[in-house]
N, CA, C and O atoms as a GROMACS GRO file, in nm:
protein
  316
    1MET      N    1   0.085  -0.117   0.000
    1MET     CA    2   0.000   0.000   0.000
    1MET      C    3   0.090   0.123   0.000
    1MET      O    4   0.186   0.130   0.077
    2ASN      N    5   0.062   0.219  -0.083
    2ASN     CA    6   0.146   0.337  -0.085
    2ASN      C    7   0.085   0.448   0.000
    2ASN      O    8  -0.029   0.441   0.045
    3ALA      N    9   0.165   0.552   0.020
    3ALA     CA   10   0.127   0.658   0.113
    3ALA      C   11  -0.002   0.727   0.073
    3ALA      O   12  -0.074   0.776   0.161
    4THR      N   13  -0.035   0.733  -0.055
    4THR     CA   14  -0.155   0.804  -0.096
    4THR      C   15  -0.282   0.726  -0.062
    4THR      O   16  -0.391   0.784  -0.063
    5THR      N   17  -0.272   0.598  -0.033
    5THR     CA   18  -0.390   0.518  -0.003
    5THR      C   19  -0.414   0.500   0.146
    5THR      O   20  -0.517   0.445   0.185
    6TRP      N   21  -0.322   0.543   0.228
    6TRP     CA   22  -0.339   0.530   0.373
    6TRP      C   23  -0.433   0.639   0.425
    6TRP      O   24  -0.420   0.755   0.386
    7PRO      N   25  -0.527   0.603   0.512
    7PRO     CA   26  -0.609   0.707   0.574
    7PRO      C   27  -0.527   0.787   0.676
    7PRO      O   28  -0.426   0.740   0.726
    8HIS      N   29  -0.572   0.907   0.704
    8HIS     CA   30  -0.502   0.992   0.801
    8HIS      C   31  -0.512   0.932   0.941
    8HIS      O   32  -0.619   0.886   0.983
    9VAL      N   33  -0.401   0.932   1.012
    9VAL     CA   34  -0.398   0.890   1.153
    9VAL      C   35  -0.310   0.988   1.229
    9VAL      O   36  -0.224   1.056   1.172
   10ARG      N   37  -0.333   0.994   1.360
   10ARG     CA   38  -0.246   1.075   1.445
   10ARG      C   39  -0.119   0.996   1.470
   10ARG      O   40  -0.123   0.878   1.504
   11LYS      N   41  -0.006   1.062   1.454
   11LYS     CA   42   0.124   0.997   1.473
   11LYS      C   43   0.199   1.064   1.587
   11LYS      O   44   0.188   1.184   1.609
   12THR      N   45   0.275   0.982   1.659
   12THR     CA   46   0.358   1.035   1.767
   12THR      C   47   0.482   1.102   1.709
   12THR      O   48   0.513   1.088   1.591
   13HIS      N   49   0.550   1.174   1.795
   13HIS     CA   50   0.676   1.237   1.754
   13HIS      C   51   0.775   1.130   1.708
   13HIS      O   52   0.845   1.148   1.608
   14ALA      N   53   0.782   1.019   1.781
   14ALA     CA   54   0.875   0.910   1.745
   14ALA      C   55   0.841   0.852   1.608
   14ALA      O   56   0.932   0.821   1.530
   15MET      N   57   0.714   0.837   1.577
   15MET     CA   58   0.672   0.788   1.445
   15MET      C   59   0.717   0.885   1.336
   15MET      O   60   0.770   0.844   1.233
   16ARG      N   61   0.695   1.014   1.360
   16ARG     CA   62   0.734   1.115   1.261
   16ARG      C   63   0.886   1.119   1.243
   16ARG      O   64   0.935   1.144   1.133
   17GLN      N   65   0.959   1.094   1.351
   17GLN     CA   66   1.105   1.093   1.342
   17GLN      C   67   1.153   0.975   1.257
   17GLN      O   68   1.245   0.989   1.176
   18ILE      N   69   1.091   0.859   1.275
   18ILE     CA   70   1.128   0.742   1.194
   18ILE      C   71   1.094   0.769   1.047
   18ILE      O   72   1.171   0.733   0.958
   19GLU      N   73   0.981   0.833   1.022
   19GLU     CA   74   0.947   0.871   0.884
   19GLU      C   75   1.054   0.962   0.825
   19GLU      O   76   1.097   0.943   0.711
   20ALA      N   77   1.098   1.060   0.901
   20ALA     CA   78   1.201   1.153   0.854
   20ALA      C   79   1.332   1.078   0.827
   20ALA      O   80   1.401   1.107   0.730
   21ASP      N   81   1.364   0.983   0.913
   21ASP     CA   82   1.486   0.904   0.895
   21ASP      C   83   1.479   0.815   0.771
   21ASP      O   84   1.582   0.771   0.720
   22HIS      N   85   1.359   0.789   0.722
   22HIS     CA   86   1.339   0.704   0.604
   22HIS      C   87   1.288   0.785   0.484
   22HIS      O   88   1.212   0.735   0.401
   23GLY      N   89   1.331   0.908   0.475
   23GLY     CA   90   1.303   0.990   0.358
   23GLY      C   91   1.158   1.031   0.343
   23GLY      O   92   1.113   1.057   0.231
   24GLY      N   93   1.084   1.037   0.453
   24GLY     CA   94   0.944   1.081   0.446
   24GLY      C   95   0.846   0.971   0.414
   24GLY      O   96   0.727   0.998   0.396
   25LYS      N   97   0.892   0.847   0.407
   25LYS     CA   98   0.805   0.733   0.382
   25LYS      C   99   0.706   0.718   0.499
   25LYS      O  100   0.742   0.743   0.613
   26ASP      N  101   0.584   0.677   0.470
   26ASP     CA  102   0.482   0.663   0.575
   26ASP      C  103   0.523   0.554   0.674
   26ASP      O  104   0.574   0.450   0.636
   27ILE      N  105   0.499   0.581   0.802
   27ILE     CA  106   0.536   0.488   0.909
   27ILE      C  107   0.475   0.350   0.889
   27ILE      O  108   0.537   0.249   0.922
   28ARG      N  109   0.354   0.344   0.835
   28ARG     CA  110   0.290   0.215   0.813
   28ARG      C  111   0.365   0.132   0.710
   28ARG      O  112   0.380   0.011   0.727
   29ASP      N  113   0.412   0.196   0.605
   29ASP     CA  114   0.493   0.126   0.506
   29ASP      C  115   0.626   0.080   0.566
   29ASP      O  116   0.673  -0.030   0.538
   30ILE      N  117   0.685   0.165   0.647
   30ILE     CA  118   0.813   0.133   0.712
   30ILE      C  119   0.797   0.012   0.803
   30ILE      O  120   0.878  -0.080   0.799
   31LEU      N  121   0.694   0.013   0.885
   31LEU     CA  122   0.673  -0.098   0.979
   31LEU      C  123   0.647  -0.230   0.906
   31LEU      O  124   0.705  -0.333   0.940
   32LEU      N  125   0.561  -0.226   0.806
   32LEU     CA  126   0.530  -0.349   0.733
   32LEU      C  127   0.652  -0.400   0.657
   32LEU      O  128   0.675  -0.521   0.650
   33GLU      N  129   0.730  -0.310   0.601
   33GLU     CA  130   0.853  -0.350   0.532
   33GLU      C  131   0.952  -0.413   0.630
   33GLU      O  132   1.017  -0.512   0.597
   34ALA      N  133   0.964  -0.355   0.748
   34ALA     CA  134   1.055  -0.411   0.849
   34ALA      C  135   1.010  -0.552   0.888
   34ALA      O  136   1.094  -0.641   0.903
   35LEU      N  137   0.880  -0.572   0.904
   35LEU     CA  138   0.830  -0.705   0.937
   35LEU      C  139   0.857  -0.805   0.825
   35LEU      O  140   0.890  -0.921   0.851
   36LEU      N  141   0.843  -0.760   0.702
   36LEU     CA  142   0.870  -0.848   0.587
   36LEU      C  143   1.016  -0.887   0.578
   36LEU      O  144   1.049  -1.000   0.539
   37ASN      N  145   1.104  -0.796   0.613
   37ASN     CA  146   1.247  -0.817   0.594
   37ASN      C  147   1.318  -0.884   0.710
   37ASN      O  148   1.439  -0.909   0.702
   38HIS      N  149   1.248  -0.912   0.818
   38HIS     CA  150   1.312  -0.972   0.934
   38HIS      C  151   1.234  -1.093   0.983
   38HIS      O  152   1.112  -1.099   0.970
   39ALA      N  153   1.306  -1.188   1.039
   39ALA     CA  154   1.246  -1.316   1.078
   39ALA      C  155   1.155  -1.305   1.199
   39ALA      O  156   1.067  -1.389   1.218
   40THR      N  157   1.175  -1.203   1.281
   40THR     CA  158   1.093  -1.188   1.402
   40THR      C  159   1.054  -1.042   1.420
   40THR      O  160   1.118  -0.952   1.365
   41ASP      N  161   0.949  -1.020   1.498
   41ASP     CA  162   0.909  -0.883   1.532
   41ASP      C  163   1.020  -0.813   1.608
   41ASP      O  164   1.043  -0.694   1.590
   42LYS      N  165   1.091  -0.887   1.694
   42LYS     CA  166   1.199  -0.829   1.774
   42LYS      C  167   1.308  -0.773   1.684
   42LYS      O  168   1.357  -0.663   1.706
   43LEU      N  169   1.347  -0.849   1.582
   43LEU     CA  170   1.450  -0.800   1.489
   43LEU      C  171   1.401  -0.679   1.411
   43LEU      O  172   1.476  -0.585   1.387
   44ALA      N  173   1.274  -0.682   1.371
   44ALA     CA  174   1.217  -0.568   1.299
   44ALA      C  175   1.221  -0.443   1.388
   44ALA      O  176   1.260  -0.335   1.343
   45ALA      N  177   1.180  -0.459   1.513
   45ALA     CA  178   1.180  -0.346   1.606
   45ALA      C  179   1.322  -0.296   1.631
   45ALA      O  180   1.346  -0.176   1.635
   46ASP      N  181   1.415  -0.388   1.647
   46ASP     CA  182   1.554  -0.349   1.672
   46ASP      C  183   1.610  -0.265   1.558
   46ASP      O  184   1.683  -0.168   1.583
   47THR      N  185   1.578  -0.300   1.434
   47THR     CA  186   1.631  -0.224   1.320
   47THR      C  187   1.573  -0.082   1.317
   47THR      O  188   1.637   0.010   1.265
   48LEU      N  189   1.454  -0.065   1.373
   48LEU     CA  190   1.392   0.067   1.378
   48LEU      C  191   1.428   0.142   1.506
   48LEU      O  192   1.387   0.256   1.527
   49ARG      N  193   1.504   0.075   1.592
   49ARG     CA  194   1.546   0.130   1.722
   49ARG      C  195   1.428   0.163   1.812
   49ARG      O  196   1.425   0.266   1.880
   50ILE      N  197   1.331   0.071   1.810
   50ILE     CA  198   1.218   0.082   1.903
   50ILE      C  199   1.202  -0.051   1.976
   50ILE      O  200   1.256  -0.153   1.933
   51ASP      N  201   1.130  -0.047   2.085
   51ASP     CA  202   1.104  -0.168   2.163
   51ASP      C  203   1.000  -0.255   2.091
   51ASP      O  204   0.914  -0.204   2.020
   52ASN      N  205   1.010  -0.384   2.109
   52ASN     CA  206   0.916  -0.477   2.048
   52ASN      C  207   0.772  -0.447   2.092
   52ASN      O  208   0.679  -0.460   2.013
   53THR      N  209   0.755  -0.407   2.216
   53THR     CA  210   0.622  -0.372   2.266
   53THR      C  211   0.569  -0.248   2.194
   53THR      O  212   0.450  -0.241   2.162
   54THR      N  213   0.656  -0.152   2.169
   54THR     CA  214   0.617  -0.032   2.095
   54THR      C  215   0.572  -0.069   1.954
   54THR      O  216   0.472  -0.017   1.904
   55LEU      N  217   0.647  -0.157   1.889
   55LEU     CA  218   0.609  -0.202   1.755
   55LEU      C  219   0.468  -0.260   1.757
   55LEU      O  220   0.385  -0.223   1.674
   56SER      N  221   0.442  -0.350   1.849
   56SER     CA  222   0.310  -0.412   1.857
   56SER      C  223   0.200  -0.310   1.884
   56SER      O  224   0.093  -0.316   1.823
   57LEU      N  225   0.225  -0.218   1.973
   57LEU     CA  226   0.128  -0.114   2.005
   57LEU      C  227   0.101  -0.025   1.883
   57LEU      O  228  -0.014   0.008   1.855
   58TRP      N  229   0.206   0.013   1.811
   58TRP     CA  230   0.189   0.096   1.692
   58TRP      C  231   0.109   0.024   1.585
   58TRP      O  232   0.027   0.086   1.517
   59LEU      N  233   0.132  -0.105   1.568
   59LEU     CA  234   0.058  -0.180   1.466
   59LEU      C  235  -0.093  -0.172   1.493
   59LEU      O  236  -0.173  -0.160   1.400
   60VAL      N  237  -0.130  -0.180   1.620
   60VAL     CA  238  -0.271  -0.170   1.657
   60VAL      C  239  -0.321  -0.026   1.640
   60VAL      O  240  -0.426  -0.003   1.580
   61ARG      N  241  -0.246   0.069   1.694
   61ARG     CA  242  -0.289   0.210   1.686
   61ARG      C  243  -0.302   0.259   1.543
   61ARG      O  244  -0.388   0.341   1.511
   62LEU      N  245  -0.214   0.210   1.456
   62LEU     CA  246  -0.216   0.252   1.315
   62LEU      C  247  -0.309   0.166   1.231
   62LEU      O  248  -0.322   0.186   1.110
   63ARG      N  249  -0.375   0.072   1.296
   63ARG     CA  250  -0.473  -0.017   1.233
   63ARG      C  251  -0.414  -0.098   1.118
   63ARG      O  252  -0.476  -0.118   1.014
   64ILE      N  253  -0.292  -0.145   1.140
   64ILE     CA  254  -0.229  -0.232   1.041
   64ILE      C  255  -0.192  -0.367   1.102
   64ILE      O  256  -0.111  -0.441   1.047
   65ASP      N  257  -0.254  -0.399   1.216
   65ASP     CA  258  -0.224  -0.525   1.281
   65ASP      C  259  -0.270  -0.645   1.198
   65ASP      O  260  -0.211  -0.753   1.208
   66ALA      N  261  -0.375  -0.630   1.116
   66ALA     CA  262  -0.421  -0.741   1.032
   66ALA      C  263  -0.318  -0.771   0.923
   66ALA      O  264  -0.287  -0.887   0.896
   67GLN      N  265  -0.264  -0.665   0.860
   67GLN     CA  266  -0.160  -0.685   0.759
   67GLN      C  267  -0.036  -0.747   0.823
   67GLN      O  268   0.028  -0.835   0.765
   68ALA      N  269  -0.002  -0.700   0.942
   68ALA     CA  270   0.113  -0.755   1.012
   68ALA      C  271   0.091  -0.902   1.046
   68ALA      O  272   0.183  -0.983   1.039
   69GLY      N  273  -0.032  -0.936   1.083
   69GLY     CA  274  -0.065  -1.075   1.113
   69GLY      C  275  -0.045  -1.164   0.992
   69GLY      O  276   0.001  -1.278   1.005
   70SER      N  277  -0.079  -1.115   0.875
   70SER     CA  278  -0.058  -1.191   0.751
   70SER      C  279   0.090  -1.215   0.728
   70SER      O  280   0.131  -1.324   0.688
   71ILE      N  281   0.170  -1.114   0.753
   71ILE     CA  282   0.316  -1.127   0.737
   71ILE      C  283   0.369  -1.229   0.836
   71ILE      O  284   0.451  -1.313   0.801
   72ARG      N  285   0.322  -1.222   0.961
   72ARG     CA  286   0.368  -1.317   1.062
   72ARG      C  287   0.331  -1.460   1.022
   72ARG      O  288   0.412  -1.551   1.038
   73ASN      N  289   0.211  -1.479   0.970
   73ASN     CA  290   0.169  -1.612   0.927
   73ASN      C  291   0.257  -1.665   0.815
   73ASN      O  292   0.295  -1.782   0.814
   74GLU      N  293   0.290  -1.578   0.720
   74GLU     CA  294   0.378  -1.618   0.609
   74GLU      C  295   0.516  -1.655   0.662
   74GLU      O  296   0.576  -1.753   0.616
   75ARG      N  297   0.568  -1.579   0.758
   75ARG     CA  298   0.699  -1.609   0.815
   75ARG      C  299   0.697  -1.745   0.882
   75ARG      O  300   0.792  -1.822   0.868
   76SER      N  301   0.590  -1.777   0.956
   76SER     CA  302   0.586  -1.903   1.030
   76SER      C  303   0.571  -2.023   0.935
   76SER      O  304   0.618  -2.132   0.966
   77GLU      N  305   0.507  -2.002   0.820
   77GLU     CA  306   0.493  -2.110   0.724
   77GLU      C  307   0.625  -2.143   0.657
   77GLU      O  308   0.650  -2.258   0.620
   78VAL      N  309   0.711  -2.042   0.640
   78VAL     CA  310   0.840  -2.062   0.576
   78VAL      C  311   0.936  -2.130   0.672
   78VAL      O  312   1.020  -2.210   0.630
   79ALA      N  313   0.925  -2.098   0.801
   79ALA     CA  314   1.017  -2.151   0.903
   79ALA      C  315   1.002  -2.299   0.925
   79ALA      O  316   1.073  -2.357   1.008
   0.00000   0.00000   0.00000
């Protein structure tokens, strides 16, 4: 999903900082990409320099936990 298709959400300062660190890419795209590129949520969170609990909380707050769940299911099927 690209940035133009995401609905507006309130973002924290930390979310906006991660977006700035990634060239203005939407935080939802960044989080989903991190989950796709790493074997565990912990590794994905570590690469973004956030706590694993923060990652999980953001997925729910940003309403992308269903997409993240699909990624997790795909990872577990490959393992």
